[in-house]
All heavy atoms as TSV, in Angstrom:
chain	resi	resn	atom	element	x	y	z
A	1	MET	N	N	0.835	-1.167	0.000
A	1	MET	CA	C	0.000	0.000	0.000
A	1	MET	C	C	0.891	1.245	0.000
A	1	MET	O	O	1.834	1.344	0.758
A	1	MET	CB	C	-0.899	-0.005	1.233
A	1	MET	CG	C	-1.780	1.198	1.261
A	1	MET	SD	S	-2.407	1.452	2.837
A	1	MET	CE	C	-3.871	1.262	3.181
A	2	GLN	N	N	0.555	2.174	-0.859
A	2	GLN	CA	C	1.338	3.399	-0.983
A	2	GLN	C	C	0.994	4.355	0.151
A	2	GLN	O	O	-0.163	4.475	0.558
A	2	GLN	CB	C	1.040	4.041	-2.323
A	2	GLN	CG	C	1.884	5.247	-2.624
A	2	GLN	CD	C	1.576	5.795	-4.008
A	2	GLN	OE1	O	0.736	5.261	-4.712
A	2	GLN	NE2	N	2.247	6.856	-4.366
A	3	ALA	N	N	1.992	5.041	0.654
A	3	ALA	CA	C	1.776	6.001	1.746
A	3	ALA	C	C	0.947	7.175	1.245
A	3	ALA	O	O	1.067	7.601	0.099
A	3	ALA	CB	C	3.116	6.488	2.274
A	4	ALA	N	N	0.097	7.684	2.113
A	4	ALA	CA	C	-0.748	8.823	1.772
A	4	ALA	C	C	0.092	10.102	1.716
A	4	ALA	O	O	1.042	10.269	2.472
A	4	ALA	CB	C	-1.852	8.979	2.802
A	5	THR	N	N	-0.292	11.001	0.822
A	5	THR	CA	C	0.396	12.283	0.716
A	5	THR	C	C	-0.110	13.222	1.806
A	5	THR	O	O	-1.161	12.977	2.418
A	5	THR	CB	C	0.134	12.929	-0.651
A	5	THR	OG1	O	-1.262	13.227	-0.759
A	5	THR	CG2	C	0.562	12.013	-1.795
A	6	HIS	N	N	0.634	14.298	2.022
A	6	HIS	CA	C	0.192	15.293	3.006
A	6	HIS	C	C	-1.155	15.883	2.600
A	6	HIS	O	O	-2.008	16.155	3.454
A	6	HIS	CB	C	1.232	16.410	3.141
A	6	HIS	CG	C	2.485	15.956	3.807
A	6	HIS	ND1	N	2.541	15.646	5.150
A	6	HIS	CD2	C	3.731	15.750	3.326
A	6	HIS	CE1	C	3.760	15.269	5.453
A	6	HIS	NE2	N	4.509	15.317	4.376
A	7	GLN	N	N	-1.368	16.066	1.299
A	7	GLN	CA	C	-2.640	16.611	0.816
A	7	GLN	C	C	-3.787	15.648	1.117
A	7	GLN	O	O	-4.863	16.061	1.544
A	7	GLN	CB	C	-2.566	16.880	-0.681
A	7	GLN	CG	C	-3.850	17.467	-1.245
A	7	GLN	CD	C	-3.761	17.718	-2.739
A	7	GLN	OE1	O	-2.758	17.405	-3.381
A	7	GLN	NE2	N	-4.809	18.274	-3.294
A	8	GLU	N	N	-3.569	14.360	0.915
A	8	GLU	CA	C	-4.602	13.366	1.186
A	8	GLU	C	C	-4.934	13.315	2.683
A	8	GLU	O	O	-6.106	13.232	3.057
A	8	GLU	CB	C	-4.154	11.986	0.700
A	8	GLU	CG	C	-5.238	10.947	0.809
A	8	GLU	CD	C	-4.816	9.581	0.318
A	8	GLU	OE1	O	-3.604	9.306	0.238
A	8	GLU	OE2	O	-5.720	8.775	0.037
A	9	ILE	N	N	-3.924	13.401	3.534
A	9	ILE	CA	C	-4.153	13.422	4.979
A	9	ILE	C	C	-4.935	14.671	5.369
A	9	ILE	O	O	-5.867	14.614	6.175
A	9	ILE	CB	C	-2.811	13.342	5.740
A	9	ILE	CG1	C	-2.168	11.967	5.542
A	9	ILE	CG2	C	-2.990	13.649	7.216
A	9	ILE	CD1	C	-2.934	10.805	6.135
A	10	ALA	N	N	-4.599	15.810	4.771
A	10	ALA	CA	C	-5.319	17.061	5.063
A	10	ALA	C	C	-6.779	16.954	4.630
A	10	ALA	O	O	-7.684	17.419	5.344
A	10	ALA	CB	C	-4.638	18.234	4.369
A	11	GLN	N	N	-7.042	16.346	3.476
A	11	GLN	CA	C	-8.421	16.159	3.015
A	11	GLN	C	C	-9.182	15.223	3.947
A	11	GLN	O	O	-10.352	15.461	4.262
A	11	GLN	CB	C	-8.432	15.592	1.597
A	11	GLN	CG	C	-8.014	16.567	0.547
A	11	GLN	CD	C	-7.909	15.916	-0.825
A	11	GLN	OE1	O	-7.639	14.709	-0.944
A	11	GLN	NE2	N	-8.115	16.706	-1.851
A	12	ALA	N	N	-8.539	14.156	4.392
A	12	ALA	CA	C	-9.185	13.215	5.311
A	12	ALA	C	C	-9.536	13.918	6.621
A	12	ALA	O	O	-10.628	13.735	7.161
A	12	ALA	CB	C	-8.269	12.025	5.568
A	13	LYS	N	N	-8.606	14.741	7.120
A	13	LYS	CA	C	-8.858	15.470	8.366
A	13	LYS	C	C	-10.037	16.418	8.205
A	13	LYS	O	O	-10.906	16.511	9.076
A	13	LYS	CB	C	-7.604	16.241	8.785
A	13	LYS	CG	C	-7.758	16.933	10.120
A	13	LYS	CD	C	-6.458	17.559	10.568
A	13	LYS	CE	C	-6.659	18.183	11.952
A	13	LYS	NZ	N	-5.427	18.760	12.467
A	14	GLU	N	N	-10.108	17.088	7.080
A	14	GLU	CA	C	-11.215	18.013	6.813
A	14	GLU	C	C	-12.557	17.282	6.792
A	14	GLU	O	O	-13.534	17.742	7.377
A	14	GLU	CB	C	-10.973	18.701	5.479
A	14	GLU	CG	C	-12.026	19.720	5.112
A	14	GLU	CD	C	-11.755	20.344	3.756
A	14	GLU	OE1	O	-10.577	20.578	3.425
A	14	GLU	OE2	O	-12.727	20.587	3.027
A	15	VAL	N	N	-12.592	16.132	6.128
A	15	VAL	CA	C	-13.826	15.344	6.051
A	15	VAL	C	C	-14.271	14.895	7.443
A	15	VAL	O	O	-15.447	14.995	7.799
A	15	VAL	CB	C	-13.626	14.122	5.122
A	15	VAL	CG1	C	-14.753	13.116	5.278
A	15	VAL	CG2	C	-13.511	14.577	3.682
A	16	LEU	N	N	-13.344	14.411	8.249
A	16	LEU	CA	C	-13.678	13.939	9.592
A	16	LEU	C	C	-14.152	15.081	10.484
A	16	LEU	O	O	-15.146	14.942	11.206
A	16	LEU	CB	C	-12.472	13.227	10.213
A	16	LEU	CG	C	-12.118	11.898	9.558
A	16	LEU	CD1	C	-10.692	11.500	9.896
A	16	LEU	CD2	C	-13.107	10.825	9.954
A	17	GLU	N	N	-13.460	16.217	10.436
A	17	GLU	CA	C	-13.872	17.360	11.262
A	17	GLU	C	C	-15.229	17.900	10.823
A	17	GLU	O	O	-16.030	18.320	11.660
A	17	GLU	CB	C	-12.808	18.455	11.206
A	17	GLU	CG	C	-11.562	18.072	11.978
A	17	GLU	CD	C	-10.435	19.078	11.853
A	17	GLU	OE1	O	-10.409	19.876	10.879
A	17	GLU	OE2	O	-9.552	19.056	12.749
A	18	ARG	N	N	-15.494	17.869	9.534
A	18	ARG	CA	C	-16.797	18.311	9.022
A	18	ARG	C	C	-17.927	17.427	9.572
A	18	ARG	O	O	-19.067	17.861	9.698
A	18	ARG	CB	C	-16.785	18.269	7.501
A	18	ARG	CG	C	-17.914	19.017	6.872
A	18	ARG	CD	C	-17.841	19.071	5.348
A	18	ARG	NE	N	-16.526	18.962	4.799
A	18	ARG	CZ	C	-16.194	18.148	3.786
A	18	ARG	NH1	N	-17.103	17.366	3.234
A	18	ARG	NH2	N	-14.963	18.098	3.326
A	19	ASN	N	N	-17.586	16.177	9.902
A	19	ASN	CA	C	-18.566	15.245	10.462
A	19	ASN	C	C	-18.485	15.191	11.990
A	19	ASN	O	O	-18.950	14.238	12.610
A	19	ASN	CB	C	-18.374	13.861	9.852
A	19	ASN	CG	C	-18.932	13.796	8.457
A	19	ASN	OD1	O	-20.115	13.556	8.278
A	19	ASN	ND2	N	-18.101	14.060	7.455
A	20	HIS	N	N	-17.876	16.204	12.584
A	20	HIS	CA	C	-17.854	16.426	14.035
A	20	HIS	C	C	-17.058	15.397	14.833
A	20	HIS	O	O	-17.385	15.109	15.978
A	20	HIS	CB	C	-19.282	16.530	14.584
A	20	HIS	CG	C	-20.137	17.470	13.800
A	20	HIS	ND1	N	-19.976	18.838	13.870
A	20	HIS	CD2	C	-21.129	17.256	12.901
A	20	HIS	CE1	C	-20.840	19.418	13.057
A	20	HIS	NE2	N	-21.548	18.486	12.454
A	21	TYR	N	N	-15.996	14.855	14.231
A	21	TYR	CA	C	-15.115	13.962	14.972
A	21	TYR	C	C	-13.904	14.736	15.476
A	21	TYR	O	O	-13.446	15.679	14.834
A	21	TYR	CB	C	-14.642	12.793	14.099
A	21	TYR	CG	C	-15.734	11.785	13.856
A	21	TYR	CD1	C	-16.440	11.773	12.668
A	21	TYR	CD2	C	-16.080	10.861	14.838
A	21	TYR	CE1	C	-17.461	10.858	12.456
A	21	TYR	CE2	C	-17.095	9.946	14.633
A	21	TYR	CZ	C	-17.783	9.950	13.439
A	21	TYR	OH	O	-18.787	9.053	13.243
A	22	VAL	N	N	-13.385	14.338	16.625
A	22	VAL	CA	C	-12.166	14.933	17.185
A	22	VAL	C	C	-10.983	14.235	16.515
A	22	VAL	O	O	-10.857	13.013	16.594
A	22	VAL	CB	C	-12.118	14.744	18.722
A	22	VAL	CG1	C	-10.819	15.285	19.279
A	22	VAL	CG2	C	-13.321	15.420	19.368
A	23	VAL	N	N	-10.133	15.033	15.851
A	23	VAL	CA	C	-9.029	14.485	15.066
A	23	VAL	C	C	-7.708	15.099	15.521
A	23	VAL	O	O	-7.623	16.300	15.751
A	23	VAL	CB	C	-9.228	14.797	13.563
A	23	VAL	CG1	C	-8.133	14.150	12.732
A	23	VAL	CG2	C	-10.589	14.356	13.086
A	24	SER	N	N	-6.684	14.264	15.640
A	24	SER	CA	C	-5.336	14.764	15.910
A	24	SER	C	C	-4.377	14.052	14.957
A	24	SER	O	O	-4.734	13.064	14.315
A	24	SER	CB	C	-4.945	14.514	17.368
A	24	SER	OG	O	-4.974	13.135	17.656
A	25	THR	N	N	-3.167	14.574	14.863
A	25	THR	CA	C	-2.171	13.994	13.971
A	25	THR	C	C	-1.136	13.242	14.793
A	25	THR	O	O	-0.581	13.782	15.744
A	25	THR	CB	C	-1.473	15.101	13.152
A	25	THR	OG1	O	-2.473	15.857	12.480
A	25	THR	CG2	C	-0.528	14.502	12.139
A	26	HIS	N	N	-0.899	11.991	14.432
A	26	HIS	CA	C	0.105	11.164	15.092
A	26	HIS	C	C	1.481	11.582	14.606
A	26	HIS	O	O	1.633	12.130	13.515
A	26	HIS	CB	C	-0.148	9.690	14.778
A	26	HIS	CG	C	0.639	8.750	15.614
A	26	HIS	ND1	N	1.881	8.321	15.232
A	26	HIS	CD2	C	0.380	8.162	16.800
A	26	HIS	CE1	C	2.352	7.497	16.151
A	26	HIS	NE2	N	1.447	7.384	17.120
A	27	GLU	N	N	2.507	11.310	15.390
A	27	GLU	CA	C	3.873	11.717	15.039
A	27	GLU	C	C	4.380	11.112	13.732
A	27	GLU	O	O	5.235	11.668	13.072
A	27	GLU	CB	C	4.843	11.384	16.164
A	27	GLU	CG	C	4.936	9.916	16.476
A	27	GLU	CD	C	5.725	9.615	17.735
A	27	GLU	OE1	O	5.703	10.422	18.674
A	27	GLU	OE2	O	6.348	8.550	17.754
A	28	ASN	N	N	3.804	9.980	13.319
A	28	ASN	CA	C	4.245	9.369	12.056
A	28	ASN	C	C	3.421	9.828	10.860
A	28	ASN	O	O	3.595	9.333	9.761
A	28	ASN	CB	C	4.263	7.847	12.151
A	28	ASN	CG	C	2.890	7.250	12.283
A	28	ASN	OD1	O	1.884	7.939	12.210
A	28	ASN	ND2	N	2.844	5.952	12.492
A	29	GLY	N	N	2.487	10.768	11.070
A	29	GLY	CA	C	1.772	11.376	9.959
A	29	GLY	C	C	0.329	10.969	9.774
A	29	GLY	O	O	-0.426	11.687	9.126
A	30	HIS	N	N	-0.094	9.818	10.316
A	30	HIS	CA	C	-1.497	9.473	10.126
A	30	HIS	C	C	-2.371	10.168	11.173
A	30	HIS	O	O	-1.873	10.797	12.099
A	30	HIS	CB	C	-1.724	7.959	10.098
A	30	HIS	CG	C	-1.451	7.246	11.371
A	30	HIS	ND1	N	-0.265	6.596	11.612
A	30	HIS	CD2	C	-2.209	7.060	12.471
A	30	HIS	CE1	C	-0.304	6.040	12.804
A	30	HIS	NE2	N	-1.472	6.318	13.356
A	31	LEU	N	N	-3.669	10.077	10.984
A	31	LEU	CA	C	-4.623	10.751	11.871
A	31	LEU	C	C	-5.122	9.805	12.946
A	31	LEU	O	O	-5.237	8.602	12.728
A	31	LEU	CB	C	-5.813	11.267	11.060
A	31	LEU	CG	C	-5.484	12.233	9.930
A	31	LEU	CD1	C	-6.745	12.545	9.133
A	31	LEU	CD2	C	-4.856	13.497	10.463
A	32	ILE	N	N	-5.440	10.359	14.083
A	32	ILE	CA	C	-6.075	9.617	15.174
A	32	ILE	C	C	-7.437	10.269	15.412
A	32	ILE	O	O	-7.524	11.464	15.672
A	32	ILE	CB	C	-5.243	9.670	16.476
A	32	ILE	CG1	C	-3.844	9.103	16.252
A	32	ILE	CG2	C	-5.968	8.950	17.609
A	32	ILE	CD1	C	-3.805	7.638	15.916
A	33	VAL	N	N	-8.487	9.467	15.293
A	33	VAL	CA	C	-9.850	9.944	15.496
A	33	VAL	C	C	-10.384	9.331	16.777
A	33	VAL	O	O	-10.182	8.148	17.039
A	33	VAL	CB	C	-10.760	9.533	14.315
A	33	VAL	CG1	C	-12.170	10.025	14.503
A	33	VAL	CG2	C	-10.197	10.038	13.015
A	34	GLN	N	N	-11.060	10.132	17.574
A	34	GLN	CA	C	-11.685	9.625	18.795
A	34	GLN	C	C	-13.072	9.084	18.447
A	34	GLN	O	O	-13.968	9.838	18.091
A	34	GLN	CB	C	-11.774	10.730	19.848
A	34	GLN	CG	C	-10.419	11.210	20.316
A	34	GLN	CD	C	-9.567	10.095	20.882
A	34	GLN	OE1	O	-10.018	9.253	21.631
A	34	GLN	NE2	N	-8.288	10.091	20.506
A	35	ASP	N	N	-13.210	7.778	18.508
A	35	ASP	CA	C	-14.460	7.093	18.181
A	35	ASP	C	C	-15.293	6.955	19.451
A	35	ASP	O	O	-14.868	6.288	20.404
A	35	ASP	CB	C	-14.136	5.719	17.610
A	35	ASP	CG	C	-15.345	4.988	17.072
A	35	ASP	OD1	O	-16.398	5.634	16.866
A	35	ASP	OD2	O	-15.236	3.771	16.843
A	36	PRO	N	N	-16.461	7.591	19.509
A	36	PRO	CA	C	-17.284	7.503	20.721
A	36	PRO	C	C	-17.690	6.059	21.041
A	36	PRO	O	O	-18.026	5.293	20.148
A	36	PRO	CB	C	-18.527	8.328	20.382
A	36	PRO	CG	C	-18.140	9.168	19.222
A	36	PRO	CD	C	-17.081	8.399	18.479
A	37	VAL	N	N	-17.618	5.710	22.309
A	37	VAL	CA	C	-18.052	4.392	22.776
A	37	VAL	C	C	-19.392	4.598	23.466
A	37	VAL	O	O	-19.535	5.445	24.351
A	37	VAL	CB	C	-17.022	3.800	23.767
A	37	VAL	CG1	C	-17.540	2.495	24.349
A	37	VAL	CG2	C	-15.690	3.600	23.080
A	38	ARG	N	N	-20.378	3.831	23.036
A	38	ARG	CA	C	-21.724	3.986	23.601
A	38	ARG	C	C	-22.126	2.713	24.337
A	38	ARG	O	O	-21.732	1.623	23.967
A	38	ARG	CB	C	-22.706	4.307	22.490
A	38	ARG	CG	C	-22.433	5.679	21.878
A	38	ARG	CD	C	-23.422	6.030	20.797
A	38	ARG	NE	N	-23.208	7.381	20.315
A	38	ARG	CZ	C	-22.340	7.718	19.374
A	38	ARG	NH1	N	-21.587	6.795	18.839
A	38	ARG	NH2	N	-22.217	8.965	18.987
A	39	ALA	N	N	-22.914	2.906	25.379
A	39	ALA	CA	C	-23.408	1.780	26.168
A	39	ALA	C	C	-24.858	2.056	26.541
A	39	ALA	O	O	-25.326	3.194	26.476
A	39	ALA	CB	C	-22.566	1.600	27.420
A	40	CYS	N	N	-25.539	1.023	26.940
A	40	CYS	CA	C	-26.934	1.155	27.345
A	40	CYS	C	C	-27.002	1.803	28.724
A	40	CYS	O	O	-26.379	1.335	29.678
A	40	CYS	CB	C	-27.583	-0.217	27.373
A	40	CYS	SG	S	-29.363	-0.154	27.614
A	41	GLY	N	N	-27.733	2.912	28.810
A	41	GLY	CA	C	-27.885	3.616	30.078
A	41	GLY	C	C	-28.944	2.967	30.953
A	41	GLY	O	O	-29.616	2.008	30.553
A	42	PRO	N	N	-29.143	3.500	32.161
A	42	PRO	CA	C	-30.096	2.911	33.096
A	42	PRO	C	C	-31.544	2.963	32.597
A	42	PRO	O	O	-32.356	2.129	32.991
A	42	PRO	CB	C	-29.935	3.748	34.368
A	42	PRO	CG	C	-29.137	4.930	33.992
A	42	PRO	CD	C	-28.441	4.632	32.725
A	43	ASP	N	N	-31.830	3.911	31.705
A	43	ASP	CA	C	-33.193	4.011	31.187
A	43	ASP	C	C	-33.360	3.292	29.848
A	43	ASP	O	O	-34.403	3.403	29.202
A	43	ASP	CB	C	-33.610	5.472	31.059
A	43	ASP	CG	C	-32.697	6.261	30.146
A	43	ASP	OD1	O	-31.713	5.689	29.637
A	43	ASP	OD2	O	-32.968	7.455	29.933
A	44	GLY	N	N	-32.321	2.565	29.406
A	44	GLY	CA	C	-32.404	1.792	28.176
A	44	GLY	C	C	-31.919	2.528	26.935
A	44	GLY	O	O	-31.837	1.934	25.867
A	45	ARG	N	N	-31.601	3.812	27.054
A	45	ARG	CA	C	-31.116	4.568	25.900
A	45	ARG	C	C	-29.591	4.488	25.825
A	45	ARG	O	O	-28.930	4.304	26.842
A	45	ARG	CB	C	-31.531	6.034	25.999
A	45	ARG	CG	C	-33.039	6.211	25.898
A	45	ARG	CD	C	-33.422	7.652	25.850
A	45	ARG	NE	N	-33.010	8.312	27.088
A	45	ARG	CZ	C	-33.092	9.601	27.303
A	45	ARG	NH1	N	-33.545	10.401	26.370
A	45	ARG	NH2	N	-32.710	10.115	28.452
A	46	LEU	N	N	-29.065	4.632	24.601
A	46	LEU	CA	C	-27.614	4.627	24.431
A	46	LEU	C	C	-27.024	5.938	24.922
A	46	LEU	O	O	-27.546	7.006	24.620
A	46	LEU	CB	C	-27.231	4.440	22.963
A	46	LEU	CG	C	-27.368	3.040	22.407
A	46	LEU	CD1	C	-27.000	3.036	20.926
A	46	LEU	CD2	C	-26.483	2.071	23.154
A	47	ILE	N	N	-25.950	5.832	25.687
A	47	ILE	CA	C	-25.246	7.020	26.158
A	47	ILE	C	C	-23.769	6.888	25.782
A	47	ILE	O	O	-23.251	5.782	25.648
A	47	ILE	CB	C	-25.385	7.214	27.687
A	47	ILE	CG1	C	-24.857	5.985	28.442
A	47	ILE	CG2	C	-26.819	7.499	28.079
A	47	ILE	CD1	C	-24.753	6.172	29.941
A	48	THR	N	N	-23.123	8.024	25.565
A	48	THR	CA	C	-21.698	8.015	25.288
A	48	THR	C	C	-20.951	7.897	26.607
A	48	THR	O	O	-21.188	8.665	27.525
A	48	THR	CB	C	-21.290	9.302	24.550
A	48	THR	OG1	O	-22.049	9.385	23.342
A	48	THR	CG2	C	-19.813	9.296	24.208
A	49	CYS	N	N	-20.052	6.930	26.677
A	49	CYS	CA	C	-19.349	6.692	27.942
A	49	CYS	C	C	-17.831	6.721	27.770
A	49	CYS	O	O	-17.104	6.120	28.548
A	49	CYS	CB	C	-19.801	5.381	28.563
A	49	CYS	SG	S	-19.509	3.952	27.537
A	50	GLY	N	N	-17.374	7.405	26.745
A	50	GLY	CA	C	-15.940	7.518	26.510
A	50	GLY	C	C	-15.639	7.457	25.035
A	50	GLY	O	O	-16.527	7.615	24.194
A	51	SER	N	N	-14.378	7.235	24.720
A	51	SER	CA	C	-13.983	7.117	23.321
A	51	SER	C	C	-12.740	6.239	23.224
A	51	SER	O	O	-12.047	6.021	24.214
A	51	SER	CB	C	-13.709	8.492	22.719
A	51	SER	OG	O	-12.637	9.119	23.387
A	52	LYS	N	N	-12.504	5.741	22.021
A	52	LYS	CA	C	-11.302	4.944	21.770
A	52	LYS	C	C	-10.623	5.508	20.520
A	52	LYS	O	O	-11.291	5.943	19.582
A	52	LYS	CB	C	-11.629	3.470	21.597
A	52	LYS	CG	C	-12.479	3.163	20.392
A	52	LYS	CD	C	-12.753	1.686	20.271
A	52	LYS	CE	C	-13.651	1.465	19.042
A	52	LYS	NZ	N	-13.903	0.092	18.788
A	53	PRO	N	N	-9.302	5.531	20.508
A	53	PRO	CA	C	-8.590	6.079	19.350
A	53	PRO	C	C	-8.598	5.099	18.168
A	53	PRO	O	O	-8.470	3.897	18.345
A	53	PRO	CB	C	-7.174	6.292	19.872
A	53	PRO	CG	C	-7.045	5.342	21.011
A	53	PRO	CD	C	-8.409	5.167	21.599
A	54	VAL	N	N	-8.790	5.658	16.972
A	54	VAL	CA	C	-8.782	4.877	15.741
A	54	VAL	C	C	-7.822	5.553	14.764
A	54	VAL	O	O	-7.892	6.770	14.575
A	54	VAL	CB	C	-10.193	4.799	15.117
A	54	VAL	CG1	C	-10.168	4.077	13.784
A	54	VAL	CG2	C	-11.162	4.127	16.069
A	55	ALA	N	N	-6.923	4.779	14.152
A	55	ALA	CA	C	-5.974	5.329	13.182
A	55	ALA	C	C	-6.627	5.442	11.812
A	55	ALA	O	O	-7.280	4.515	11.338
A	55	ALA	CB	C	-4.744	4.430	13.088
A	56	ILE	N	N	-6.444	6.601	11.192
A	56	ILE	CA	C	-6.912	6.855	9.826
A	56	ILE	C	C	-5.668	7.162	9.005
A	56	ILE	O	O	-4.980	8.146	9.263
A	56	ILE	CB	C	-7.907	8.043	9.778
A	56	ILE	CG1	C	-9.099	7.799	10.697
A	56	ILE	CG2	C	-8.317	8.332	8.345
A	56	ILE	CD1	C	-10.031	6.701	10.257
A	57	ARG	N	N	-5.391	6.322	8.027
A	57	ARG	CA	C	-4.130	6.462	7.288
A	57	ARG	C	C	-4.273	7.112	5.924
A	57	ARG	O	O	-3.287	7.470	5.292
A	57	ARG	CB	C	-3.466	5.105	7.159
A	57	ARG	CG	C	-2.965	4.618	8.508
A	57	ARG	CD	C	-2.326	3.257	8.424
A	57	ARG	NE	N	-1.721	2.899	9.689
A	57	ARG	CZ	C	-2.388	2.383	10.723
A	57	ARG	NH1	N	-3.676	2.169	10.624
A	57	ARG	NH2	N	-1.759	2.099	11.847
A	58	ASN	N	N	-5.516	7.244	5.419
A	58	ASN	CA	C	-5.715	7.892	4.127
A	58	ASN	C	C	-7.171	8.346	3.986
A	58	ASN	O	O	-8.003	8.102	4.853
A	58	ASN	CB	C	-5.301	6.969	2.976
A	58	ASN	CG	C	-6.041	5.650	2.997
A	58	ASN	OD1	O	-7.239	5.604	3.196
A	58	ASN	ND2	N	-5.308	4.564	2.811
A	59	TYR	N	N	-7.428	9.010	2.884
A	59	TYR	CA	C	-8.745	9.585	2.603
A	59	TYR	C	C	-9.834	8.513	2.565
A	59	TYR	O	O	-10.917	8.683	3.102
A	59	TYR	CB	C	-8.642	10.314	1.266
A	59	TYR	CG	C	-9.792	11.204	0.920
A	59	TYR	CD1	C	-10.075	12.338	1.662
A	59	TYR	CD2	C	-10.578	10.930	-0.187
A	59	TYR	CE1	C	-11.114	13.176	1.327
A	59	TYR	CE2	C	-11.619	11.766	-0.536
A	59	TYR	CZ	C	-11.875	12.885	0.219
A	59	TYR	OH	O	-12.916	13.710	-0.117
A	60	ARG	N	N	-9.529	7.374	1.941
A	60	ARG	CA	C	-10.506	6.282	1.840
A	60	ARG	C	C	-10.864	5.734	3.224
A	60	ARG	O	O	-12.028	5.432	3.498
A	60	ARG	CB	C	-9.939	5.179	0.940
A	60	ARG	CG	C	-10.931	4.085	0.653
A	60	ARG	CD	C	-10.400	3.089	-0.330
A	60	ARG	NE	N	-9.040	2.702	0.014
A	60	ARG	CZ	C	-8.161	2.255	-0.857
A	60	ARG	NH1	N	-8.482	2.122	-2.115
A	60	ARG	NH2	N	-6.936	1.910	-0.469
A	61	ASP	N	N	-9.875	5.616	4.111
A	61	ASP	CA	C	-10.151	5.172	5.482
A	61	ASP	C	C	-11.103	6.127	6.196
A	61	ASP	O	O	-11.950	5.704	6.977
A	61	ASP	CB	C	-8.859	5.081	6.301
A	61	ASP	CG	C	-8.006	3.874	5.953
A	61	ASP	OD1	O	-8.461	3.013	5.184
A	61	ASP	OD2	O	-6.872	3.824	6.453
A	62	ALA	N	N	-10.951	7.426	5.932
A	62	ALA	CA	C	-11.817	8.424	6.560
A	62	ALA	C	C	-13.268	8.194	6.155
A	62	ALA	O	O	-14.171	8.210	6.996
A	62	ALA	CB	C	-11.370	9.836	6.186
A	63	TYR	N	N	-13.504	7.978	4.872
A	63	TYR	CA	C	-14.873	7.729	4.419
A	63	TYR	C	C	-15.421	6.399	4.940
A	63	TYR	O	O	-16.596	6.310	5.302
A	63	TYR	CB	C	-14.959	7.780	2.886
A	63	TYR	CG	C	-15.219	9.190	2.412
A	63	TYR	CD1	C	-14.209	9.931	1.827
A	63	TYR	CD2	C	-16.450	9.792	2.588
A	63	TYR	CE1	C	-14.433	11.227	1.405
A	63	TYR	CE2	C	-16.681	11.079	2.192
A	63	TYR	CZ	C	-15.675	11.797	1.586
A	63	TYR	OH	O	-15.902	13.075	1.196
A	64	ARG	N	N	-14.587	5.385	5.005
A	64	ARG	CA	C	-15.050	4.095	5.572
A	64	ARG	C	C	-15.434	4.266	7.047
A	64	ARG	O	O	-16.429	3.697	7.494
A	64	ARG	CB	C	-13.950	3.053	5.463
A	64	ARG	CG	C	-13.851	2.441	4.109
A	64	ARG	CD	C	-12.963	1.205	4.171
A	64	ARG	NE	N	-12.281	1.077	2.911
A	64	ARG	CZ	C	-11.013	0.753	2.768
A	64	ARG	NH1	N	-10.262	0.518	3.799
A	64	ARG	NH2	N	-10.482	0.657	1.573
A	65	PHE	N	N	-14.623	5.014	7.785
A	65	PHE	CA	C	-14.900	5.277	9.202
A	65	PHE	C	C	-16.254	5.952	9.363
A	65	PHE	O	O	-17.081	5.532	10.185
A	65	PHE	CB	C	-13.788	6.148	9.771
A	65	PHE	CG	C	-13.980	6.523	11.218
A	65	PHE	CD1	C	-13.568	5.672	12.235
A	65	PHE	CD2	C	-14.559	7.731	11.579
A	65	PHE	CE1	C	-13.744	6.012	13.567
A	65	PHE	CE2	C	-14.734	8.071	12.896
A	65	PHE	CZ	C	-14.330	7.210	13.901
A	66	ILE	N	N	-16.510	6.985	8.570
A	66	ILE	CA	C	-17.769	7.727	8.657
A	66	ILE	C	C	-18.943	6.858	8.221
A	66	ILE	O	O	-19.974	6.816	8.894
A	66	ILE	CB	C	-17.696	9.016	7.810
A	66	ILE	CG1	C	-16.695	9.976	8.450
A	66	ILE	CG2	C	-19.070	9.668	7.686
A	66	ILE	CD1	C	-16.289	11.124	7.556
A	67	ASP	N	N	-18.802	6.135	7.119
A	67	ASP	CA	C	-19.878	5.273	6.618
A	67	ASP	C	C	-20.255	4.185	7.619
A	67	ASP	O	O	-21.423	3.850	7.776
A	67	ASP	CB	C	-19.498	4.614	5.285
A	67	ASP	CG	C	-19.542	5.589	4.127
A	67	ASP	OD1	O	-20.142	6.674	4.259
A	67	ASP	OD2	O	-18.948	5.271	3.078
A	68	ALA	N	N	-19.271	3.622	8.294
A	68	ALA	CA	C	-19.538	2.547	9.249
A	68	ALA	C	C	-20.307	3.037	10.470
A	68	ALA	O	O	-20.952	2.258	11.167
A	68	ALA	CB	C	-18.225	1.909	9.696
A	69	ARG	N	N	-20.249	4.334	10.739
A	69	ARG	CA	C	-20.911	4.874	11.923
A	69	ARG	C	C	-22.122	5.717	11.575
A	69	ARG	O	O	-22.762	6.269	12.451
A	69	ARG	CB	C	-19.910	5.709	12.725
A	69	ARG	CG	C	-18.912	4.814	13.436
A	69	ARG	CD	C	-17.554	5.443	13.515
A	69	ARG	NE	N	-16.595	4.501	14.094
A	69	ARG	CZ	C	-15.928	3.616	13.383
A	69	ARG	NH1	N	-16.099	3.532	12.086
A	69	ARG	NH2	N	-15.082	2.797	13.963
A	70	GLY	N	N	-22.414	5.864	10.284
A	70	GLY	CA	C	-23.464	6.768	9.826
A	70	GLY	C	C	-24.810	6.189	9.856
A	70	GLY	O	O	-25.817	6.593	10.167
């Protein structure tokens, strides 16, 4: 797999931020997105109870991440 360009990483970051995800850049160049973790609350509704980091290495990964949670 070919490494993503800086432009592709910037586009992926823009797409993720536009969809209200918290995004940071890892020291090796890929993106880290905070994926909300949800659990069943006491009243039966889903509540956010934290987040887990997910690596996004290119533009296509960003769209897959959003589609899987959309």
